[in-house]
N, C-alpha and C positions, 0 to 999 in steps of 0.2 A: 254510434249514430249512423255510420256508413252501412252497416249490416241491416239496420232497421229500415233504411231507405230501400234497400234491395227487397226486403220482405214486403214492404208497402207496395212496391211496383208489382211484385208477383201476385199479391192478394187483390190488387186493383184489377189487373188484367184478368185474373181468374174469375172474379165476380162479374165483370162486364161480359165475358164470353159465355158464362153460364146463363146469365139473365137474357142475353141475346138469343142463345140457343133455345131456351124455353119460351121465347116469345113474350117475355115480360115487358110491359111498357116502361120506357125510361131506363134502359140498362146502365146508362152513365151514372144514374143516382146510386146504383148498387156499388159502382166503383168508388163514389164519394163516401159511402157508408163503410166500405172496406178500409179506406184511408183512415177514417176515424177510429176503426176497430183495432188496428195494429198497435201492439204495446211492447214493452221492453222485457217482460218476463211471462212465463206461462201462467202462474197463479194470478198475477195481476190481470192478465189478458182475460181469464175466465171471469174474474170479478167485474171488470169494467165492461166487457161485452154483455154480460147479464144485465148490468145496470143500464146500459144503453138500450137494450131490447125492451126491458120492462118500462123504462122511462118513456120510450117512444109509444108504447101501448097506452100508458097513462096520458101522455100528451095528446094522442089521437082522441081519447075519450073526452078530454076537456074541449078540444077543437070541435068535435062533432056537436057538442051541446051549444057552444058559443056561436058557431056558424049557423046552426039551424035556427037559433032563437034571434040572433042579431044580424045575421046576414054576412056577406063577404065584403067587408070594408077594411081599409087600412087601420082604422082606430080599433077594430076588433082584434087585430094582431097584437097591438099594444096591450089590450085588455087580457088577451091570452097569456102574454108574458107575465103580466102582473099576478095572474091567478095561478098559472100552472107551474112556473119556476119555483116558487116557495113550496108548493105541494110536492113536486118531484124531489126537491132537496130534503124535505121532511120525511119522505119515504125512503131516504138513503140511496137515491138513484141520481145524485147530483152529477156524476160523471156522464150521464146520458142526456143532459139538458140540450147540448148542441145537436146531438143526433135526433132527438125528438123534434127540435125546431126544423131540421131539414125535412123530416117527414111531414110535419104540419104545414110547412110552407108549400110543399108540393100539392097537398090537398087544397090549400088556398088557391094555388095557381090553376087547378082544374075548375074552380068556380062552382063546384057542386059536390055533394056527399052521396056516394053510392056504395053499395056493397062491393061492387067490382073494383071501384077506386080504392076502398079500404084494403081489400084483399091484395091488390097490387102493391100497396105500401108495405104490407106485411111480408109479401114475397121478397121485395127488395131488401127489407131488413134481414130476413133469414139468409138470403144469398150473400149480401154484402158483409154482414157481421160474421156469418158462418165461414166465408172465405178467409177473413182475417183470423178467425179462431183456428182454422185448419193450418194456416201458415205458421201461426204462433206456436201451436203444439207440435208441428212437424219437426222443427229444428230450432235449437238455440245454441249459440256458440259455447264451447266448453270454456270454463273460467279457470281451470287448474293452472294453465301456463301463466295467466295474468296474476293469479294469486301467488305463485312462486316468485314471479318478478317483483311484486310488491314486497313480499317477505324479505327478499334479498336486499331491497333498498332500505327497509326498516332495520334489518340486522346490521347493515353497513353503517347507518347513522348511529345506532347504539354502540357499535365498536369504536367509532370515532369519539363519541361522548365519553366512554370509559377511558380511552387513551388520554383525552384532555383532562379528565379528573385526576388521573395518575400524575400528569405533568404539574397540575395545580398543587397537589399534595407535596410533591417533591420541591416545588419552587413556588412559595406563596405570592411572589411578585409576578408570576406568569399571568398574562392577560388573555382571557378567552371570551369571545363575544357570545357564545352559546347558540349560534345559529342552527347547529345540528339538532337542538331540542325542538326548535320550531319546525324544521324539516321532518323530523321523526313524527311529530304530532300530525303534520299534514298527511304524510304517507299512511299513518294509522287510520285517519279518517277516510281516506280513499279506499283503504283495504276493507274497512268495516262496511262501506257502501257496496263495494264489489262483492263481498261475502254475502251480504243480504240479497243482492240480485241473484247470486248463484243458488241460494236456498230457494228463492222464489221460482227458479226454473226447474226444481226437482219436485215432481208431483208426488212421488212415493218415497218414503224414508229419506227425508232431506238430511244431508250431511252437514253437521254443525261444526266440523273441525276447524274451518277457517274463521268462523265467527268467534270460536273459543280462543283461537290464536290471537286475533286482533284485540279481543277484550283483555287478554292477558297482557299484551304489549301496552295497552292504554293504562292499565293498573301499574305496570312497571315504570312507565314514563312518569306517572305521578310520584312513584317512589324515588325516582331519580331527581325530580324537582325538590323533594324533601332533602335528598342528599346534598344538593347544591346549596341549600340554605345552611346546612351544617358545616359544609366546607368553608363557607364565608367566615366562619369563626376560627378557622385554623390559619391565623395570620402570622405565625412564626414557624420556621423550619424545625421539625422535631423528628427524632428517630422513629417514633411510633407512626408518624405520618408517612414516612418512607416505607414502613412495613405494610401499611394499608394500601399504599400506591401500588405495591406488587400485586395485591389482590385485584385491583382494577385493571392492571396491565394484563393479568391472566384472563380476566373476564372479557377484555376487549378481543381476545382470540377465541374464547369459548362461545361467545354470543353468536358467532357465525356458523357454529356447528349445527347440524341438523337434529342432533339428539342431545339430551342433557348429559354433560360429561361428568359433572361432580367434582372437577378439579379445583374450581374456585371454592366450593363448599369445604373441601378437605383442608385447603390452606386457611380458610376462615376459622374453622374449628381449632386448628393448630395455633393460630394467632390469638384466639380468645383464651386459650389455656396460658399462653405466654403473658397476656395482659394481667391475669390473676396473680402471677408471681412477681410482677414488677413492683418496684418501690413506689410509695405514694408520692404525689407531686409535692414539691417544696415551696413553690411560689403560687400566687393567685393566678398569674398568667398561664403557668404550666397546668394548673388545675382546670382552667377554663378550656384550654386547647385540648387537653387529654379527654375532658368530658365530651367535647364536640366529636372527637375521634371515636370515642366509645359509642356514642349515639349513631355515628355514621356506620359503624360496624353492625349495629343492630338493624339499621335501615337496609344495609346490604343483605343481611340475613333474611329479611322480609322479602326482598327482591328475589333471592334465590328460591325461597319457598314457593313463590308464585310460579316460577319456572318448573320446579320439581313437581308441584301439584298437578300440572298439566302435561307431565312427561308421557309420551306415547310409547307403547311397546315397540321393541326393536323389530318385530316381525311385520309391522304394517308398512304400507307404502311410504315413500320418502316424504310426500307432502303432508301425511299425517304426522310423521316424525318431526316435522318442522315445529309442531307445538312444543316439543320437548326442548327446543333450543334455549340457552341460558338467558 
């Protein structure tokens, strides 16, 4: 938000100076139009500025017809709003409704419709919106540092979650409030929004690496929530639960690595082989608990597949390698 204010100030000053230098009547209006034109991303800026420009032309067309036929009265402005706003929205230029109103109200303030007056409004539109577009396209802050910071926070929450799961498996009486699940979900949402903004700022060959990463984390968080439901059925301490706890303990370390290590996967496959050689449960309670543990192992395998599927080659830059974290 702070950087957007700076861009707005630069675009406003630029538009006013250009309009004043060219001798365009009402240079301050160019500054107002520049304020309306500054946006948060490059691609969005192009879309909204185009919508504002064409909405203003459409609004001028309605205004000329209404003012010429009905005259310059306050109630005609209300009629203009009733007629033009739905038409502008239907033309997919709804982002430009406010901008078109600014232009039309200036025409109303002049009290007459002339070619010179209309041309002045078009000049102000080009200068104001053009200045905003130039500033928007000229520079947008790099999001890589922000993405890395968010990734580290997400990975940290995941590491804590896996450590808590390990404690729960070792001690069924351990009480965990699960707040890290909520925090991880919040950070993932923030990351997805930031990744979308970063892609909107890349005009050519947008890099989807961060979008893929946060999409993967969202899927993995859903997998973890399924694990939590299964763990609730492990209500007694059992040797098999201790073995699975070691997997989550290892995963709590692996998840903060920038690349997929495969260590947890190796231990998981080893444990799966051991499960096949174990004696069958002798009681109903043991059967239920071991069944939940077995399903937990399968859910953990799914989690690891999500990470492995998005593993980045080791030769790419570190932020791309972040996708391969466990």
